[in-house]
N, C-alpha and C positions, 0 to 999 in steps of 0.2 A: 218153480225152479227156473223155467225158461225166462220168465219175466225178470227174476233176480239177475241172471246172467246178462240179459239185455241191458238192464239199468246199469250194472257194474261196468260193462263194456263201454256203454255210452259215456259214463262218468270218466273213465280212464282216458278215452279218446279226446274228450273235450277239455280235460284239465291239464293234460300234458302239453307242454309247449317247448318249442325248440328255440334256444337262444342263438341268434346269429349275430350278435354284436361281436365285432372283431376288435380286440384290444389294440391292435396295430392301427386302427383307424381313429384313434382319439388324440391325435397330435394337434389338430386345429381347434382353436377356441370358437365358441358360438358368439361372435361379436355382433352387435347391432349394426346393420348397414341400411342406410337410407340416402342414396346418392342419385341426384337428378342428372340426366345426360341430354343436352340440347344438341341435336345433330346438325343444327344450323351453324354452330360454332366450328371454326376450322379444325380444331383438335379432334373433333368427333365426326366430321363430315364423311370420312371413309366408311363409317358404319352404314351408310345408305346403300352399299354395294355388297351383294352376296359373296360370302367367303372371306370377307375381311374381318380382322380382329384388331382391337386396340387394348393397350395396357393403361390402367389408371392407378397411379401410386396413391397409397393412403388408406382407403377403406378396407375393411376385412383384415385378415391375418397378414397378407403379403401384397395387398392391392387387389384389383379386380381386372379380369380379362373379359371383354365383351366381344361376342362373335355374331355376325349376321349369318344365319343359317338358311336364308332363302325367304321364307315367309314369316320369320320370327327372329328374335334375338335371344341369345343365351349368355348368361353371366356366370363366371367361375371365380372362386377365390384363387389368387395367383400364388398361393403357397402350396408346395408339394404335400399332399395328404399322407404320403408314405415316409415322411421325415419329420423329425423334431424341427420346429422353425429355427433357422440359422441363416447366416449370411449367404449360403449357397442354395437354400431351398426355395428361393423365389423363382417362379417359372418365367421363361421368356417365350415369345411367339416365334415359331418357325413354320411359316406357311399355315397349314390347317392344324398344326400341332402346337402344344406347349411343352417345353423342355426344361427339366430341372438342371440347375447349375452345379449340382454336387457331382462327385466323381462317377456315380453310377449312371447319370444322365437319363433318368426316367422320362418317358415321353407319353403324352396324353392327347387324345383327339379333342379338339375344341368344338367339334360338332356334337359329340355324344358324352364327353367328359370321362370316358373310360381310358385306362392305360392301354398302350399298344402292345405291351407284353404282360405276362401273368403277374399281377400285383394285387394285394388285398384291397386297396382303396382306390376309388375313382375320385375325380375332382369334386370339391364342395360347390354346389350350385346355389346361386341366388335367384330370386324371383325378378322377372323383368316385366314391367307393365308399361304399355303405351299410354301416356297421360295427356297427349295433345299432338298437334301436328309436329312431327319430327322431334318429339320429346319422349324420353324413356325415364322410368324410375326403377333403380336397382335397389332391392330391399330383401329382407328375410323375415 
């Protein structure tokens, strides 16, 4: 009987799962991104300095924001993940933060991708690979 209770308990504990998918975090599409960044070019040269960010229009849902976080770079989709994509949901850079242009003005840290206030979704991150001397590849 002890064996039966043990097996039943083990079965219940391992088969139960918690769904943490938040339906509010499904606004952004999973678009293919494969964007090279040559930091020797003038438009990307600021990325060589810690704490700087640049916006690139085009790839992703609303463009890409790349940030130099010290010993690495992080890339985020520039569309607010807590809004349906619209004319106001593209993020703009404000120092170390990204700010939504919609009336609520949601703000996100460009160092960690999380909202600065309680919101369900953080920024959508892209992979950043160093592919050569002063060259990055942003992809997913």
